[in-house]
C-alpha positions in Angstrom: 8.3 -12.5 -13.3 7.5 -12.8 -9.6 5.3 -10.2 -8.1 6.9 -7.9 -5.5 4.8 -6.0 -2.9 5.7 -2.4 -2.1 4.4 -1.7 1.4 4.0 2.0 2.0 1.4 4.7 2.7 3.4 7.5 1.1 1.7 8.7 -2.1 4.9 10.3 -3.4 6.9 7.1 -3.0 4.0 5.2 -4.8 4.2 7.7 -7.7 8.0 7.3 -7.9 7.7 3.5 -7.9 5.3 3.7 -10.8 7.9 5.6 -12.8 11.1 3.9 -11.6 9.9 0.3 -11.3 8.1 0.1 -14.7 9.9 -3.1 -15.6 9.3 -4.8 -12.2 6.1 -6.7 -11.5 5.0 -5.0 -8.3 1.9 -4.0 -6.6 1.3 -1.6 -3.7 -0.1 -2.5 -0.4 -0.9 0.7 1.3 -0.1 0.3 5.0 1.8 2.4 7.5 4.6 0.2 8.9 6.0 0.8 12.3 9.2 2.7 12.3 11.9 2.0 14.9 13.7 5.0 16.5 17.1 5.2 14.9 19.1 7.6 12.8 20.3 4.6 10.6 18.1 4.5 7.5 19.5 1.1 6.5 18.4 -0.4 9.9 15.0 1.3 9.6 14.5 0.0 6.1 15.5 -3.5 7.0 13.2 -3.5 10.0 10.3 -2.2 7.9 10.8 -4.8 5.1 10.9 -7.6 7.6 7.6 -6.3 9.1 6.2 -6.0 5.6 7.1 -9.6 4.7 5.3 -10.8 7.9 2.2 -8.9 6.7 2.1 -10.0 3.0 4.2 -13.2 3.1 5.5 -12.4 -0.4 8.8 -10.9 -1.7 8.5 -7.2 -0.8 10.3 -3.9 -0.7 10.4 -1.0 1.7 12.0 2.4 1.4 13.2 4.7 4.1 14.7 8.2 3.6 16.6 10.7 5.7 17.7 14.3 5.2 21.1 15.6 6.3 21.9 19.3 6.6 25.7 19.7 6.8 25.7 23.0 8.9 23.4 21.4 11.5 25.7 18.3 12.0 23.3 16.2 9.9 20.0 17.2 11.6 17.3 16.0 11.1 18.9 12.7 9.7 16.3 9.9 9.8 14.0 12.0 12.1 12.5 14.0 9.2 8.9 13.4 10.1 9.5 14.3 13.7 11.3 17.5 12.7 8.5 18.5 10.3 5.8 17.7 12.9 7.5 19.7 15.6 9.4 22.7 14.1 8.2 22.4 10.5 9.9 23.9 7.4 9.9 27.4 9.0 11.8 26.1 12.0 14.4 24.4 9.9 14.9 27.6 7.9 15.1 29.6 11.1 17.9 27.2 12.3 19.7 28.1 9.1 19.4 31.9 9.3 22.8 33.5 8.7 24.4 30.2 7.7 26.6 30.3 4.6 26.9 26.5 4.2 23.5 25.4 2.9 24.6 21.9 1.6 22.2 19.1 2.3 21.2 15.7 1.0 18.4 13.2 0.8 19.6 9.7 1.5 17.5 6.6 1.0 17.6 2.9 1.5 15.4 0.5 -0.4 15.3 -3.0 1.1 14.2 -6.1 -0.7 13.3 -9.3 1.2 12.1 -12.5 -0.3 11.8 -14.5 2.9 15.4 -15.8 2.7 17.7 -13.0 1.4 17.8 -9.3 2.2 19.3 -6.9 -0.3 19.7 -3.2 0.2 20.1 -0.4 -2.3 21.4 3.1 -1.3 20.5 6.3 -3.0 21.8 9.8 -2.4 20.6 13.2 -3.8 22.9 16.2 -3.1 21.6 19.7 -3.0 21.3 23.0 -1.1 18.6 24.5 1.1 16.6 27.5 -0.1 16.2 30.5 2.2 12.4 30.3 2.0 9.5 27.9 1.3 9.0 27.8 -2.5 7.0 25.8 -5.0 3.6 24.2 -5.6 2.0 21.1 -4.1 2.2 17.9 -6.1 1.1 14.3 -5.5 4.7 13.3 -6.5 6.4 14.7 -3.4 7.7 12.4 -0.8 8.1 15.0 1.9 7.4 18.7 2.5 11.2 19.1 2.3 10.6 19.4 -1.5 9.7 23.1 -0.8 13.2 24.0 0.6 15.5 21.4 -1.2 17.3 22.5 -4.4 19.0 19.6 -6.2 22.6 20.1 -7.4 22.7 22.1 -10.6 19.4 23.8 -10.1 18.3 27.1 -8.5 14.8 25.8 -8.0 13.3 23.6 -5.2 11.9 20.2 -6.2 8.5 21.7 -5.6 9.2 24.4 -8.3 10.5 22.0 -10.9 8.7 20.4 -13.8 8.4 16.6 -14.0 11.0 16.7 -16.8 13.4 18.6 -14.7 13.0 16.2 -11.7 13.5 13.3 -14.1 16.8 14.7 -15.4 19.1 12.6 -13.2 22.3 13.5 -15.0 22.0 17.1 -14.1 20.7 16.4 -10.6 23.8 14.2 -10.1 22.1 11.7 -7.9 21.8 7.9 -7.3 18.2 6.7 -7.0 17.7 3.5 -4.8 14.6 2.4 -6.8 16.5 2.6 -10.1 19.4 0.7 -8.5 17.0 -2.0 -7.3 15.2 -2.2 -10.7 18.6 -2.7 -12.5 19.6 -5.5 -10.0 16.2 -7.1 -10.2 16.1 -7.3 -14.0 19.6 -9.0 -13.9 18.3 -11.4 -11.2 15.2 -12.3 -13.2 17.2 -12.7 -16.5 19.3 -15.5 -14.9 
């Protein structure tokens, strides 16, 4: 099986890859890729995987995520890091004070590029916002949003949940882009 390089510096994404890409021959190249300004995660992921390929010159993957809050017309969208660096979790929660609609979602796009073909895999994780910062730190988190995001079917934030609870995809009712990629890649390699 051909080796794929996952170019990222995000420790939580690396931990997720170890779990979700067990059957894929991949290695991690820790590097912070340049991220273009856009609210389109598909475009950002494509841009980053093309940059990653130039860096490693091997088939590679890149993952980009966004966070949409319905009541705030989608804010912060793909600008999660900017929102966290400027207003932080407390600022996001302040914007939501008095709001009844607390629906939100993580969306993600994993891009695979082998030098010839680009394939993209979309993930979506529906949930609601808590009213306060809750939970414990973990090396598995992708983002500080884990402290205020409660997956569908749970009254706990991701940061409050056990590993087993986070792994229970049926109850969380989500589509994981890494798992979608792994299924596609196994079929591709079996041909």
